[in-house]
N, C-alpha and C positions, 0 to 999 in steps of 0.2 A: 458476557461472552460474544466474540463476533459471531456472525451467521456465517454458515460454512456454503460457498457454491462450488458446485461441480461442473465444469464446464469439460462438455463431449463433444469429442473431435475423430470423426471418422477419416480414415486415411486409405487410400489405396495407390501405389506406385507415385506418391508424392514427395519424392526425395527432395524436388526443388522448392516444395512450399512448406514443409513440417517445421522448420526453423522460424520461416516467415510467420507462420500462424502461431508459434510458442511466442516469438518476441511481442507480437501485435498485442496478444493476451495478457502478457507481463505488464506492458505498457499502460494497457487499458485499467488493470487492477492496482497501479501504482497511484491512479488518481481516485481510488475507492480504498482508502485505509481502514474504514469502518467493517471491510469483509475479508474474512480468510476464502482461500479457495484451493481446489484440486484443479488438475488438468488430467482426464482420461481419453487417451489416444487409442482407438481400436483400429490396429493394423489387419487389414483383409487379407492376409497372406500376400504381401506385395512382393513382387520380383526384381526390384530395384533396390536401392540404398537405403529406402524408409526405414525400415527397421532398425539397420546400424545407426543412423541418425537419431530415431528415437532411444536407443540404448545410451547414446552418448548424453542426451538432454536429462535422461532419466538419474543417469549417475551424477549429473551436475545439479538436479532440484529434485528433492525427495517428495514434492508436491506434485510431481509429474507422475501418471501411473499409465503403463502400456501393456495392451491387453493384444496379442496376436493370434491369428487363428490358423490351425492347423490346414486349412483351404481357404478360397474364397467361398463364403457363406452367404454373398448377398448383401447388398447396400441397406435395406431395412430390418434383416436379422442382426446384423452387426450393430446397429443403433440400438435394438432392443436388448441385446447384450449388454451396451454401455448404459442405458437406461437402469438396468439390474445392478450394475456396478456401483452406481454413484451413492456417494453416502452423504451429500450435502443436505441442507434446508431447502434447498431448491437446486435444478441444473438448467444450463443452457448449452443447447446445441448448437453448434456453429461448423460450417464446413472448413475443411483445411484450404481449399483454394483462396477463402478470405472474398469471396462474393459477396458474403453477408458480413458487413463491417462489424469488428468486435466494439468499436468506439460507440455501438448501440447498446452495448450491455447495461450501461448505468441508466438509460431511458426503462430500459426491461425491468431492471432491478426497482426502480421508482415506483412502477406501476403494480408491482408484485408487493412492496412496501404499503399500496394503498388498497390491498386486500385480494386482488386478482391471483387466482391460482394456475392460470395459463394466459401467458403473454405470446402472442406470435405475430411475426412480420408478415405484411402484406406488399407484396412486389407490385410497387407502383409504376416501375419502368425496369426493363431486361436488357443486358448488352448481347443477348444471343441475335443470332441472324434472324430475317425477319419470318422463314417459315419455322424454326424451332420455336421463336416466341408464340406464334399463331396458333402451333400445336399445344404449345404448354396452356394458353388462354381457353383452348377450347376444349382442351380436357378437364380443366378444373371446372368449365361451366357444365360440360358434360356429365360428370361425376355428380354435381350438386344437385342436377335436376334428376338424375336416376335413384340417387341415395334417398334412404329412409331417414337418414341423418341428417342434420344441418350442419354442413361441411362449409367452412369461408372460402371464398373465392379468393384465388391467386395467393393463398398461403403456402408458403414452402416448408422446410424444415428448420427454419431458423426460428427459434421458439424457447421460452423459459417455463417450466412446470414445476410446482410445489413439491414438497415430499410426501404429500397426500397422495398425489399423481404416481409419484414414483414407486410408493409403497403398492399402488394397485397394480403397477406394470410387472410388479415381480411376482404376481401370479399369472401372468399371461404366458399361456404354451401355444404357439401358433407357430405353423412351418412357413407360411407366406403372410407376415404380418405387413399392414400398411398404418403406421405410425401416426402419420399425420389425421387419418379419419379415425382411428382408434382412441385417440387421444380428445380429439373433438366429440366423439360420441360418449365420452365420459361425462359429459356436463362441467359440473362445478362453476367457478366463476371464470370467464374467460374474455379477453378483449385483444383486439386486433390493433396493430399500428403500421402506416404506412411508410415504405422507405425507397431508395432506388439502389437496385442489385448492381454492385460492380463488376467490371471483366477480371478473369482469373488474374492472379498475381503472377503465375507463371505455369508453364506445363499445358497439357491438354486436357479436355472434358474427358472423365470417366462415365459419362452417361450419355452413349450414343442413342440414336433412334431407337435402336432394339429394347435396349433397357427402358426407354421412358415407355414405349408399348407394353412391355412387360408389367412396368409401374401400375399404367392405365388397367391394364387387366384385374391386376391383383386389387386397385382400388374401387373397382366397379363391383367385381364379384364379393369381394368381401363386405361390401356395403348395401349390397341392393338385390332383391329378389325379383326385380322387374325383368332382365332377361328371360327368366325363366318363365314368367307370365306372358311375356310377348310370345314364346313358344307356344305356350298352351293357346292363348288367344288364336293365335295365327292356324295351328291345328285344329281347332273348334271352326273357325272361319271354312279352312278349305275343305272339311270334311262335310261341313253343312253344304256348301258349293256344290262338291261332288254327290252328296246324296240327292240335291235338287236336281242336279242334271240326271242321274240315274233315274229318278222317277219320270222326268220330261222324256227320257228316250222310251221307258216300260210304256207310259201314256199314249204316246206317239203310235207305239208298235201295235198295243192289244186294243185301244179305244178307237184311233182315228185311221188304223191300217197304213200306216206310213214306212213304207220300205226304206230304211237308212242305208246307205252304201258301206260296204267295209273300208271304213276309214282308218287305213295305216297310218296315215301319218298323225291323226288326232290321237290314236291309242300310242303312239310312240312318244308324242310330246307330254300326256298326260303321266305316262311312266316316268320319263325321265325329270318332269316337274316333282312328282312324288320322291323319287330317290334324292333331287337336291334337297327338298324341304326337310326330308328326313336327316341327311348328312348336316345341314347346318344346324338344326335344333338339337340333335343328338350330340353334336360337339359343345354346343354351349351347357347341356345336362352334364357332360362329360368332364367341362371344367369344375362344376360343383362336385360332382363325385369324386374327383381326382382330390380335390381338398378334403373332403372326407376321409378318404382313403389315406391320404398322406397323415392327417391329423391322427387317425386311430391306428398307425404304427407307433405311435409315441416313440419316434425317435429320440435317442440321448440329445441333450442340450449342446449347442456348439460346442467343438472341442478346442480348450484354448492350449495352444502350442507353447507359449511363455507368457508369464505375468509378471512385472515389474515392480516394485514399490506395494505390494500389496497383491494377495493371491485370490483369484477368483474360483468360488466353490458353488457351482449349481445355484445362481441367484444371491448368493450372500459374500459379500466381500469382506478378506480379512485384512485391514487396514494397518498401516506401521505404527507403531507405539510413539515415533517421533517424527515430527514433521522439520524439514529441514528448510533451508533458503537458498535461493538462486545463486 
């Protein structure tokens, strides 16, 4: 029996790319006759014709499954739903803009056949402008330095994961997941390979600076307690310095008879410094408490507005009884 490969393709307002992505994946698997495959598109409530085009593709090819959300739930959460929906022996995640070439899927499958359970792409070069590329690489180094987990440098979302990891992901209930870190932290047998990222096939990036910064915050807070420890250490140091200054003032007054002038400026600076430090570190602590709060609310899983060629039910997928052909 042929191994089944689940190809996961997240999409948001990608009407110019979904057919290109579908055709590129089909072309790749024509050269892989030893594998069966399914393609799972997750539509993050696109406002253009993305879903209409996906409906047409799904009618033409029953190996294509489409999950559309009732609202935009965010890139990482949509990916987690796609992983939970995968029924294959392994899954390959690839972006709809084709910046990660589907032609590399055979190389990933070959490494999987060798026994690796996670195969991830390492971006040797980027087609972004110099500022965006710098921010990406700086983020990867920063999160790797701060994280208690061993996260690979310059690894994006282009990856293959084995059925074993897919089964583990079905048990994940996280309102702000960071999947590349989560999968990396699971361990198992993992290997990376270098590749050159391509320019977008068409359209504009759906990942602006604001979204990248939000992802960076999720990545750091989901995988590191160092910000909390920095807050604790800084508070301890500042408290110690303040205590020593207080002793110095008291000793100067009572022992040496020093007449200290009324220092309005000094008092004001110290008060403002105290308020500033409190605000900064309460903000950091608040980020963690906010995640605890969101997790404890136990909100329902992302609502699926429509599901084609297989119904999604809370982490389990009802697959069609018959596979069609393109």
